[in-house]
Every structure is written in structure tokens, then in C-alpha cells.
C-alpha positions as CSV (number, residue, x, y, z in Angstrom):
1,X,82.5,-24.5,6.0
2,X,81.7,-26.9,3.2
3,X,82.6,-30.0,5.3
4,X,79.9,-28.6,8.0
5,X,77.4,-27.6,5.4
6,X,77.7,-31.5,4.3
7,X,77.1,-32.8,8.0
8,X,74.1,-30.7,8.3
9,X,72.8,-31.7,5.1
10,X,73.3,-35.5,6.2
11,X,71.7,-34.5,9.6
12,X,68.7,-32.8,7.7
13,X,68.4,-36.0,5.7
14,X,67.9,-38.0,8.7
15,X,65.5,-35.2,10.4
16,X,63.4,-32.8,8.5
17,X,64.1,-33.8,5.0
18,X,63.3,-37.5,5.9
19,X,60.3,-39.4,4.7
20,X,58.9,-39.9,8.3
21,X,59.0,-36.3,9.6
22,X,56.3,-34.4,7.5
23,X,54.0,-37.3,8.7
24,X,54.7,-36.9,12.3
25,X,54.2,-33.2,12.1
26,X,50.9,-33.5,10.0
27,X,49.7,-36.5,11.9
28,X,50.0,-34.4,15.4
29,X,48.0,-31.9,13.8
30,X,45.5,-34.2,12.1
31,X,45.0,-36.0,15.4
32,X,44.2,-33.0,17.6
33,X,42.0,-31.4,15.1
34,X,39.6,-34.6,15.1
35,X,40.0,-35.1,18.8
36,X,39.4,-31.5,19.7
37,X,36.6,-31.3,17.0
38,X,38.2,-28.8,14.6
39,X,38.8,-25.9,17.1
40,X,40.4,-23.9,14.4
41,X,37.1,-23.4,12.7
42,X,34.8,-23.4,15.7
43,X,36.9,-21.0,17.9
44,X,38.0,-18.6,15.1
45,X,35.7,-16.0,15.8
46,X,36.0,-16.2,19.6
47,X,39.8,-15.6,19.2
48,X,39.4,-12.7,17.5
49,X,37.2,-11.2,20.4
50,X,39.7,-12.2,22.8
51,X,42.5,-10.5,21.0
52,X,40.4,-7.3,20.9
53,X,40.4,-7.4,24.7
54,X,36.5,-8.1,25.0
55,X,37.1,-10.6,27.9
56,X,40.2,-9.1,29.5
57,X,40.2,-9.4,33.4
58,X,41.8,-6.5,35.4
59,X,44.5,-7.9,37.7
60,X,45.4,-10.9,35.3
61,X,49.1,-11.8,35.8
62,X,51.2,-11.5,33.1
63,X,53.7,-8.9,31.2
64,X,51.9,-8.3,27.9
65,X,48.4,-7.9,26.7
66,X,47.0,-10.4,24.1
67,X,47.5,-8.4,21.4
68,X,51.0,-7.8,22.3
69,X,51.5,-11.4,22.9
70,X,50.5,-12.3,19.6
71,X,52.4,-9.6,17.8
72,X,55.4,-10.8,19.4
73,X,54.5,-14.5,18.2
74,X,53.7,-13.0,15.0
75,X,56.9,-11.3,14.7
76,X,58.6,-14.6,15.6
77,X,56.8,-16.2,12.8
78,X,56.4,-13.5,10.0
79,X,59.8,-13.4,8.9
80,X,62.3,-14.8,6.1
81,X,60.1,-18.0,5.9
82,X,57.3,-15.8,4.3
83,X,59.6,-14.1,2.0
84,X,62.5,-16.5,1.4
85,X,61.1,-19.6,2.9
86,X,58.2,-19.7,0.5
87,X,60.6,-19.0,-2.5
88,X,62.9,-21.8,-1.5
89,X,60.1,-24.2,-1.2
90,X,58.7,-23.5,-4.7
91,X,62.2,-23.1,-6.4
92,X,62.9,-26.8,-5.0
93,X,59.4,-28.6,-4.9
94,X,57.4,-26.3,-7.6
95,X,53.8,-25.0,-7.1
96,X,52.7,-28.2,-5.2
97,X,54.9,-27.3,-2.1
98,X,52.6,-24.3,-1.5
99,X,49.7,-26.6,-1.1
100,X,51.6,-28.6,1.4
101,X,52.2,-25.2,3.3
102,X,48.8,-24.5,3.3
103,X,48.0,-28.3,5.0
104,X,50.7,-27.4,7.5
105,X,49.2,-24.1,8.4
106,X,45.3,-25.5,8.6
107,X,46.2,-28.3,10.9
108,X,49.2,-26.3,12.5
109,X,46.5,-24.0,13.9
110,X,45.1,-26.8,16.3
111,X,48.7,-27.9,17.0
112,X,49.4,-24.2,18.1
113,X,46.4,-24.0,20.1
114,X,47.4,-27.3,22.2
115,X,51.0,-26.3,22.9
116,X,50.0,-22.7,23.8
117,X,47.3,-23.7,26.3
118,X,49.4,-26.2,28.2
119,X,52.5,-23.8,28.2
120,X,50.4,-21.1,29.4
121,X,48.9,-23.4,32.1
122,X,52.3,-24.3,33.7
123,X,53.9,-21.0,33.3
124,X,56.0,-19.4,36.6
125,X,57.1,-16.1,37.8
126,X,60.8,-16.1,37.8
127,X,63.3,-14.3,40.2
128,X,63.2,-11.1,38.2
129,X,59.6,-10.8,38.4
130,X,58.7,-11.5,34.9
131,X,56.6,-14.6,33.6
132,X,58.6,-17.4,32.1
133,X,56.6,-20.3,30.1
134,X,57.1,-22.7,27.4
135,X,57.0,-26.6,26.6
136,X,60.1,-26.9,29.0
137,X,57.8,-25.8,31.8
138,X,54.8,-28.1,31.4
139,X,57.5,-31.0,30.6
140,X,59.1,-30.4,33.9
141,X,56.1,-29.3,36.1
142,X,53.3,-31.6,34.8
143,X,55.1,-34.5,32.9
144,X,57.9,-34.8,35.6
145,X,60.1,-35.4,32.5
146,X,63.0,-33.1,33.5
147,X,65.3,-34.8,30.7
148,X,62.9,-33.9,28.1
149,X,62.4,-30.3,29.4
150,X,66.3,-29.9,29.5
151,X,66.5,-31.5,25.8
152,X,63.8,-29.1,24.6
153,X,65.4,-26.0,26.2
154,X,68.8,-26.5,24.8
155,X,67.4,-27.2,21.4
156,X,65.4,-23.8,22.0
157,X,68.8,-22.1,22.6
158,X,70.2,-23.6,19.5
159,X,67.3,-22.8,17.4
160,X,67.1,-19.3,18.5
161,X,70.2,-18.9,16.3
162,X,69.3,-21.5,13.7
163,X,65.6,-20.4,13.2
164,X,65.3,-16.8,14.8
165,X,68.9,-15.1,14.2
166,X,71.1,-16.4,11.4
167,X,68.6,-17.0,8.7
168,X,66.9,-13.3,9.3
169,X,69.9,-11.2,8.9
170,X,71.3,-13.2,6.2
171,X,68.4,-12.7,4.1
172,X,68.2,-9.0,4.9
173,X,71.9,-8.5,4.1
174,X,71.7,-10.3,0.7
175,X,68.5,-8.2,-0.1
176,X,70.2,-4.9,1.2
177,X,73.3,-5.5,-1.2
178,X,71.0,-6.4,-4.1
179,X,68.7,-3.5,-3.8
180,X,71.1,-0.7,-2.4
181,X,74.6,-2.0,-2.9
182,X,75.2,-1.8,0.8
183,X,78.2,-4.4,1.7
184,X,76.5,-7.2,3.8
185,X,79.2,-6.7,6.6
186,X,77.9,-3.2,7.1
187,X,74.1,-4.4,7.3
188,X,75.1,-6.9,9.9
189,X,76.9,-4.4,12.1
190,X,74.3,-1.9,12.2
191,X,71.6,-4.0,12.8
192,X,73.3,-6.1,15.4
193,X,73.8,-2.9,17.4
194,X,70.0,-2.1,16.8
195,X,69.2,-5.6,17.9
196,X,70.9,-5.0,21.1
197,X,69.4,-1.9,21.8
198,X,66.1,-3.6,21.6
199,X,66.4,-6.8,23.6
200,X,68.4,-5.7,26.3
201,X,65.4,-4.0,27.6
202,X,63.4,-7.3,27.9
203,X,60.0,-8.5,27.0
204,X,58.2,-5.4,27.7
205,X,60.1,-3.3,25.1
206,X,60.1,-6.2,22.8
207,X,56.4,-6.2,22.9
208,X,56.2,-2.5,22.7
209,X,58.5,-2.5,19.5
210,X,57.0,-5.7,17.7
211,X,53.2,-4.6,18.3
212,X,54.2,-1.5,16.1
213,X,56.3,-3.4,13.5
214,X,54.1,-6.3,12.8
215,X,50.8,-4.2,11.4
216,X,53.4,-1.6,9.6
217,X,55.4,-4.3,7.7
218,X,52.3,-6.5,6.9
219,X,50.6,-3.5,5.3
220,X,53.5,-2.6,3.1
221,X,54.1,-6.3,2.0
222,X,50.5,-6.9,1.2
223,X,50.2,-3.6,-0.9
224,X,53.3,-4.8,-3.0
225,X,52.2,-8.1,-3.4
226,X,48.9,-7.1,-4.9
227,X,50.6,-4.9,-7.1
228,X,52.3,-7.8,-8.8
229,X,49.3,-10.1,-8.6
230,X,46.8,-7.8,-10.3
231,X,49.3,-6.8,-12.9
232,X,49.5,-10.6,-13.8
233,X,46.0,-11.3,-13.0
234,X,45.6,-13.7,-16.2
235,X,48.1,-15.8,-14.4
236,X,46.5,-15.9,-11.1
237,X,44.0,-18.8,-11.9
238,X,46.4,-21.0,-13.8
239,X,48.8,-20.5,-10.7
240,X,46.0,-21.6,-8.2
241,X,45.2,-24.5,-10.5
242,X,48.9,-25.8,-10.7
243,X,49.2,-25.7,-6.9
244,X,46.2,-28.2,-6.4
245,X,46.9,-30.2,-9.8
246,X,50.6,-30.9,-8.8
247,X,49.7,-31.7,-5.2
248,X,50.1,-35.4,-5.3
249,X,52.1,-36.0,-8.5
250,X,55.0,-33.3,-8.0
251,X,55.6,-30.5,-10.6
252,X,56.5,-30.9,-14.2
253,X,59.5,-29.3,-15.8
254,X,58.7,-25.6,-16.9
255,X,61.3,-23.1,-18.5
256,X,64.6,-23.5,-16.4
257,X,62.9,-25.4,-13.7
258,X,63.9,-29.4,-14.2
259,X,60.9,-30.6,-12.2
260,X,60.0,-32.0,-9.0
261,X,58.8,-35.3,-7.6
262,X,55.8,-35.6,-5.1
263,X,58.4,-36.2,-2.3
264,X,60.3,-33.2,-2.9
265,X,57.1,-31.2,-3.1
266,X,55.6,-32.7,0.2
267,X,58.7,-32.7,2.3
268,X,59.9,-28.9,1.3
269,X,56.2,-27.6,1.6
270,X,56.0,-29.2,5.2
271,X,59.5,-28.0,6.2
272,X,58.8,-24.7,4.8
273,X,55.6,-24.5,6.3
274,X,56.9,-25.4,9.8
275,X,59.6,-22.9,9.3
276,X,57.1,-20.4,8.5
277,X,54.3,-20.6,11.1
278,X,56.4,-22.6,13.8
279,X,53.2,-24.6,14.7
280,X,54.4,-27.5,16.7
281,X,57.9,-26.4,17.4
282,X,57.0,-24.8,20.8
283,X,58.5,-21.3,20.4
284,X,55.2,-19.4,20.1
285,X,54.1,-20.5,23.6
286,X,57.2,-19.0,25.3
287,X,56.0,-15.6,24.1
288,X,52.2,-16.2,24.9
289,X,53.2,-17.4,28.5
290,X,53.9,-13.8,29.1
291,X,50.3,-12.7,28.3
292,X,48.1,-11.2,30.9
293,X,45.5,-14.0,31.2
294,X,43.8,-16.1,34.0
295,X,42.9,-18.8,31.4
296,X,45.2,-20.7,29.4
297,X,42.7,-21.7,26.9
298,X,41.6,-18.1,25.9
299,X,45.4,-17.5,25.1
300,X,45.5,-20.8,23.3
301,X,42.6,-19.7,21.0
302,X,44.7,-16.1,20.3
303,X,47.6,-18.3,18.8
304,X,45.1,-19.9,16.5
305,X,45.2,-17.2,14.4
306,X,49.0,-17.1,14.1
307,X,49.3,-19.9,11.3
308,X,46.4,-18.2,9.6
309,X,47.9,-14.8,9.2
310,X,51.2,-16.3,8.6
311,X,50.7,-19.0,6.2
312,X,47.2,-18.9,4.9
313,X,47.4,-15.3,4.3
314,X,51.0,-13.8,3.7
315,X,52.8,-17.0,2.5
316,X,49.7,-17.3,-0.2
317,X,50.6,-13.7,-1.4
318,X,54.2,-14.4,-1.7
319,X,53.3,-17.9,-3.6
320,X,51.0,-16.2,-5.8
321,X,53.5,-13.2,-6.6
322,X,56.2,-15.8,-7.5
323,X,53.9,-18.2,-9.4
324,X,52.2,-15.6,-11.5
325,X,55.1,-13.4,-12.3
326,X,56.7,-16.7,-13.6
327,X,59.9,-15.8,-11.8
328,X,60.1,-19.1,-10.3
329,X,61.4,-21.0,-13.6
330,X,63.0,-18.0,-15.1
331,X,66.9,-17.7,-14.9
332,X,68.6,-14.6,-13.6
333,X,72.4,-13.7,-13.6
334,X,73.8,-14.6,-10.2
335,X,76.6,-15.4,-8.2
336,X,76.6,-19.2,-7.5
337,X,77.2,-20.2,-3.8
338,X,78.9,-23.2,-3.5
339,X,76.3,-25.4,-1.6
340,X,73.9,-24.7,-4.7
341,X,76.3,-25.4,-7.4
342,X,77.4,-28.8,-8.8
343,X,79.6,-29.7,-11.7
344,X,78.4,-32.9,-13.8
345,X,80.1,-34.9,-16.1
346,X,79.0,-34.6,-19.8
347,X,77.0,-32.1,-21.5
348,X,73.2,-31.8,-20.6
349,X,70.9,-29.8,-22.6
350,X,67.5,-28.5,-21.9
351,X,66.5,-29.0,-25.3
352,X,67.0,-32.7,-24.8
353,X,64.1,-34.4,-23.4
354,X,66.3,-37.2,-22.3
355,X,68.8,-35.1,-20.7
356,X,66.1,-33.5,-18.8
357,X,64.6,-37.0,-17.7
358,X,68.0,-37.9,-16.5
359,X,68.6,-34.8,-14.6
360,X,65.1,-35.2,-13.1
361,X,66.1,-38.5,-11.6
362,X,69.4,-37.4,-10.5
363,X,68.1,-34.0,-8.7
364,X,65.2,-36.1,-7.2
365,X,67.6,-38.5,-5.5
366,X,66.4,-41.1,-7.7
367,X,68.9,-43.8,-9.5
368,X,70.4,-42.1,-12.6
369,X,73.3,-42.2,-14.8
370,X,74.6,-38.7,-14.0
371,X,77.5,-38.6,-12.4
372,X,79.6,-35.8,-11.0
373,X,82.8,-34.5,-12.8
374,X,86.4,-35.1,-11.7
375,X,89.4,-33.4,-13.4
376,X,90.4,-30.1,-14.2
377,X,89.1,-27.1,-16.3
378,X,90.9,-24.7,-18.4
379,X,90.0,-20.9,-18.1
380,X,90.9,-18.3,-20.5
381,X,89.4,-14.8,-19.8
382,X,86.9,-16.2,-17.4
383,X,85.4,-18.9,-19.8
384,X,86.0,-22.4,-20.0
385,X,87.8,-23.6,-23.3
386,X,87.0,-26.0,-26.1
387,X,89.9,-28.3,-24.8
388,X,88.1,-29.1,-21.6
389,X,85.9,-32.2,-21.3
390,X,82.2,-32.2,-21.5
391,X,80.7,-30.8,-18.2
392,X,77.6,-28.9,-17.1
393,X,77.1,-26.6,-14.2
394,X,74.0,-27.2,-12.0
395,X,73.0,-24.5,-9.8
396,X,69.9,-23.9,-7.8
397,X,68.6,-27.1,-9.6
398,X,69.0,-25.8,-12.9
399,X,71.3,-26.0,-15.7
400,X,73.6,-23.0,-15.6
401,X,74.5,-20.7,-18.7
402,X,76.7,-18.0,-19.7
403,X,79.1,-19.1,-16.8
404,X,82.1,-16.9,-16.2
405,X,84.9,-17.5,-13.7
406,X,86.4,-14.4,-11.9
407,X,88.7,-13.5,-9.2
408,X,88.0,-11.0,-6.3
409,X,87.8,-7.5,-7.6
410,X,85.8,-8.5,-10.8
411,X,88.9,-9.7,-12.7
412,X,88.5,-12.4,-15.3
413,X,90.3,-15.6,-14.1
414,X,93.0,-17.3,-16.2
415,X,94.3,-20.7,-15.4
416,X,93.6,-24.4,-14.3
417,X,90.6,-25.0,-11.7
418,X,90.4,-28.3,-10.0
419,X,87.1,-29.9,-9.5
420,X,86.6,-33.1,-7.1
421,X,83.2,-35.0,-6.9
422,X,81.7,-31.8,-8.6
423,X,83.0,-29.4,-6.4
424,X,85.5,-26.4,-7.4
425,X,88.3,-26.6,-4.8
426,X,89.2,-22.9,-5.1
427,X,87.3,-21.2,-2.7
428,X,88.3,-17.6,-3.8
429,X,86.9,-18.1,-7.3
430,X,83.6,-16.4,-8.0
431,X,81.4,-18.4,-10.4
432,X,79.0,-16.1,-12.0
433,X,76.1,-17.1,-14.7
434,X,72.5,-17.5,-15.3
435,X,70.5,-20.0,-13.4
436,X,67.2,-20.4,-11.5
437,X,67.5,-18.4,-7.9
438,X,65.8,-19.2,-4.7
439,X,65.0,-17.6,-1.3
440,X,64.9,-13.9,-0.9
441,X,66.3,-13.1,-4.1
442,X,63.6,-14.9,-6.1
443,X,61.0,-13.0,-4.2
444,X,62.9,-9.8,-5.0
445,X,62.9,-10.4,-8.7
446,X,59.2,-11.6,-8.7
447,X,58.2,-8.3,-7.1
448,X,59.8,-6.2,-10.0
449,X,57.2,-7.9,-12.6
450,X,54.2,-5.7,-11.5
451,X,52.9,-2.1,-11.3
452,X,55.9,-0.9,-9.4
453,X,58.5,-2.2,-11.8
454,X,62.1,-2.1,-10.5
455,X,60.8,-0.2,-7.4
456,X,59.0,-3.4,-6.4
457,X,62.4,-4.8,-5.0
458,X,62.4,-2.0,-2.5
459,X,59.2,-3.0,-1.0
460,X,60.7,-6.7,-0.4
461,X,63.9,-5.3,1.0
462,X,61.9,-2.9,3.4
463,X,59.4,-5.6,4.2
464,X,62.1,-8.3,4.6
465,X,64.1,-5.8,6.6
466,X,60.9,-5.5,9.1
467,X,59.8,-9.0,8.9
468,X,63.4,-10.4,9.6
469,X,64.5,-8.0,12.2
470,X,61.2,-8.4,14.3
471,X,61.6,-12.3,13.8
472,X,65.2,-12.0,15.5
473,X,64.0,-9.7,18.3
474,X,61.1,-12.3,19.3
475,X,63.6,-15.3,19.1
476,X,66.0,-13.7,21.3
477,X,63.3,-13.9,23.8
478,X,62.6,-17.5,23.5
479,X,66.4,-18.1,23.8
480,X,66.5,-16.1,27.1
481,X,63.7,-17.9,28.8
482,X,65.3,-21.1,27.7
483,X,68.5,-19.9,29.5
484,X,66.6,-18.7,32.3
485,X,65.0,-22.2,32.6
486,X,68.6,-24.0,32.1
487,X,70.8,-21.6,34.1
488,X,69.0,-18.8,35.7
489,X,68.4,-15.4,34.9
490,X,72.0,-14.4,35.3
491,X,72.6,-16.2,32.2
492,X,70.3,-14.3,29.9
493,X,72.9,-11.3,29.4
494,X,75.7,-13.4,28.3
495,X,73.4,-15.0,25.9
496,X,72.1,-12.0,24.4
497,X,75.6,-10.7,23.7
498,X,76.5,-13.8,21.8
499,X,73.1,-13.8,20.2
500,X,73.9,-10.2,18.7
501,X,77.5,-11.3,17.8
502,X,76.0,-14.2,15.9
503,X,73.6,-11.9,14.1
504,X,76.3,-9.9,12.7
505,X,78.4,-13.0,11.4
506,X,75.6,-14.5,9.7
507,X,75.4,-11.4,7.6
508,X,78.1,-12.6,5.6
509,X,77.7,-16.3,5.9
510,X,76.6,-18.8,2.8
511,X,72.9,-18.7,2.5
512,X,72.3,-22.2,1.9
513,X,74.4,-23.3,5.0
514,X,72.3,-21.1,7.1
515,X,69.0,-22.6,5.6
516,X,70.3,-26.0,6.0
517,X,71.3,-25.1,9.8
518,X,67.6,-23.8,10.3
519,X,66.2,-27.0,9.1
520,X,68.1,-29.1,11.5
521,X,67.6,-26.8,14.3
522,X,63.7,-26.4,13.9
523,X,63.4,-30.4,13.9
524,X,65.5,-30.9,17.1
525,X,63.0,-28.3,18.8
526,X,59.9,-29.5,17.2
527,X,60.0,-33.4,18.1
528,X,60.2,-33.1,22.2
529,X,57.2,-30.6,21.9
530,X,55.2,-33.0,19.7
531,X,55.8,-36.0,22.3
532,X,54.9,-33.8,25.2
533,X,51.6,-32.3,23.8
534,X,50.7,-36.0,22.7
535,X,51.1,-37.1,26.3
536,X,48.7,-34.4,27.7
537,X,46.0,-34.8,24.9
538,X,43.4,-36.0,27.7
539,X,44.4,-33.0,30.1
540,X,44.0,-30.6,26.9
541,X,40.4,-31.6,26.2
542,X,39.3,-31.4,29.9
543,X,41.1,-27.9,30.1
544,X,39.0,-26.7,27.2
545,X,35.8,-28.3,28.5
546,X,36.4,-26.5,32.0
547,X,37.0,-23.1,30.0
548,X,33.6,-23.4,28.4
549,X,31.8,-24.1,31.5
550,X,33.5,-21.0,33.1
551,X,32.6,-19.0,30.3
552,X,29.0,-20.0,30.4
553,X,28.9,-18.8,34.0
554,X,30.4,-15.6,33.6
555,X,29.0,-14.4,30.1
556,X,25.5,-16.2,30.1
557,X,26.4,-18.0,26.6
558,X,28.7,-20.6,25.4
559,X,30.5,-19.4,22.1
560,X,31.5,-22.8,21.3
561,X,27.9,-23.7,20.5
């Protein structure tokens, strides 16, 4: 697993975490925002009216209503990215990461408008009588680029696991174990069965379930978040200021947080923004293609609301909870995951400015004198001995304290431990101590620092359960539409079985490994879609103009003017 994680980290370095990917993603959004004259602002009110059904037409082809399509797409985007993803971005990039999540959402509103419109325009009715659409259909039917369509469909199947299934159950299981002491394998098994009961019913059952889960989970989560923010109201303004102040400089060291360079804040903010709202990834168009609508542009306008609700509202609430509570730079006792932990040669202290500067350079990928430890540790009653050479354990990009080495069953370890290139070679050893934390665990701790006290963690657990489970439901549909395109309707049932099995497995998998897989899966799906919509830029503008001409004739006024 460590070797596979290292491979994924390498691929992520070439793709999502590279210097060029955030510029490509934001660049496409900026281009269409200017090219289409800021549709995310001009059409915002009209989008709400479309969702309410004001302009619905009887007899329009499709399987779901506008609201159900929006709910399904939102259930696919509002998930662990809003709870664990924001926390991960802030733990790595500091407050500045939230600013770049906002930018990704604002320009992503236009990107999603374009991809949904074009995908809806070229949707088809498949052999089982349901509608199928998505970027693979406009790539095939309009661009005549079968190879690109196949590549995108394969990437969608991969991403349905990497984005939609595995991270969701992993975060649910971790949260359920933390809050209620339920074994992760039990959570995975029970929810895998529940997932199967929903997705085997197809898009109509999926739409029915998600249209009820999404509003309920949003209310629960918002109430809990406001309980923390209002409790720490004196920190709210400084938190907002830090987001903007650090946006172009990176975040300085604070508490246990060693600091993050601009490149880290920018890259992680854009990546987590993409994971959260999926604008440009090409996933939401698959759900919207099932909507009952004769006008592709009207469905595209509905999709404008997704990044706004998902990132501008829900992710901001999560970010303010974490920042105002101070949890993002506090250390908590936790079990160190191997992919988060590194053992360094020499002793580094937070009280030493020189030490902190060296670690800052090292953790931000810059030239540094810091090196990884090679050798043996001598452990007595779970603790390193004075005879050991100087070493420092880094976990979650912070200096670990009060470290204890344990055997399964909570037994203190005694003996020697081999370390090669900073990695502990004995996989059965549990390493426990105080360090920064990330993902859902960080959000859970932040929610306890409000009016609800320790009960706040249950709000996160319930919210995460609903968020993540609904995301897994929606992504199963994206995957089965991709399988339908690739191999036909008969391939859907085997896919669903494997999807549910993978869902159960991921409950006990390494969290950092899952997030790295998600980061790679997102990019391999996003790049073909961005290329496709750029090639259709002129047709997009013409389609929008035609929509308003028809709208004028039917309703007597142009809502765009």
C-alpha cells in the first residue's frame, strides 16, 4: 500500500499538484466568464426561477425534474469535500487556501454552466428508455472525437471510485469510530448494503432519495456551524482577514502550524475547490442530462447554483468554523497514519525560529538542510530511550509530541524499530501522539468548540453521514452512465456490484491514500472535459443567444436584459 501511495503521490505531483493545473482550471473559468459576459451574475436570479419550475413545459423529455437534477448533482458535490476537503486544504495551505476555493467556485459557476448546457444538448435515450448524457456524448456526437469520449468515460468510471465512493465511506467510517466507537468495518458493511438498495433502483430512485437528503443534511450542518461561529464571534473577522491577507503570500506559522508557501495555498485551495464543487470535472452534466427540459441552456443555468451553494456557502461555513475555533493550528491526540508521518534526523523544536524556518522550507518543497532519519529506535514501554540518536517525528505537517509506540490491543511496545528513509518499517506498530490533524477529524474537533460542546461532533458525524452517503449515491449514477456509453446497459449491474464492494473496502483503508487517489482521479477526468468545452466555445455562445431569442417570443421579456 505504501508503494502504491508513493506512485499516486508521484502522479499527483505531475497532475493536480503541479504548478500548471490550477492555472488551466481557473483559466478556462476566467475565459468563459469574460467570453459569456459574467453569466454567473447575470443569470443567477433566472436560475432560481427555473429551479422552482416557473418555466417548465409539459411533455418535456427526461427522467427527473429540474429540482431533482439539481439535488442529485448537489448530492454528488456536497460531500466530504465540504467537511473533510476544506479541513485538508486549511491544514496544508492555511487560511489562504479558502480564498482560492472561493475563486475556483466563482469562475467554476460559468464552467459548470457551459459543460451542463453542452452535455444536455447532445444527450441520448438509451436502450432501457432512460436518458444518458455527459461530456462523452458531446465529444462523440458533436466533436467526432471518439477517442476523447472513451478516455473521458473510462476516467469517469475510475473517478466514480476515487471521487465518489472511496473518500466518502472512509470519512464516514473514521467519524463514526471517533464519535460512537463503531468499528470502521461495521460502518462500511452496513452502508454498502444501504447503498446497494438505493442504486439498484436506478436514476428515479436515486433522484427521489437525494432530493430528500440534500435539504435535510444542509439544515443540520448549517445550524451546527453557526453554533460554533457565533460562539467564537470575536474571531470571525480576524479569520476572514487572514483568508484575504495571506492569499498571495502564503500563511505564516501559527501554533502547531509550521506555515505554508503561496504555492501550497494556491494549489491545495484550487484542488480542494475542484473536489468540492466539481466545476469542470464533467460529473454534474451527467445528472443534469436526465432533467425534463427541452432547452439545454435552462438546465445549464440551474447548474450555476451548484458551486454557489456548495462552496460559497457550505465550504465557507466549514472554513469559518475551523478558523474561528482555532482548531486548525491546535494539536490533538491521534493515531498517526503512515502516509502523514515522517521521521527526521535531528531534533527540531517549535521554540527555535531557526528550526521552524528549516522545516518550513522542507515541507514546502524548497531547498533545506533537513534530512530523513535512517537507523534504529530503541523503544522501552512504548517510549524512545535516551540512547537513541536525535530524531523528530513529523505528522500532518507538524512536530509530533508525547509519542507512544503501541502493539495492536493497546499494548506498549518494547524492542527495536527499523527506520529507512524516514519511514517506520514495522506496519503493525501503532504510533500515537499529539499533532495537527486534518480532513473530517479536524472538522469534528472544530465543531466541539461552540455552543453544542462535545455534542458538536455528532452534528459533524450525522452531517458527514448524509453528505457522503448521498455523494456515493450520485456518483454511482455517473459511473453507470459511463459504463452504458462504453459497454452498453448490460454492464451497469456488474459495475454497481463492484462499486458497492469498493465502498465497503474503503471504510478501513488509509485516509491519506484515499485522498491522494481522489486527487489523481479528478484530474484525469477534468482535463478531457476542459479541452472539449473549449472546442465548443463558439457553439456555446450561439446556443445561449438562441435561448434568449426563444425566451423573448414565449414570455415577452428577456430576463437577460
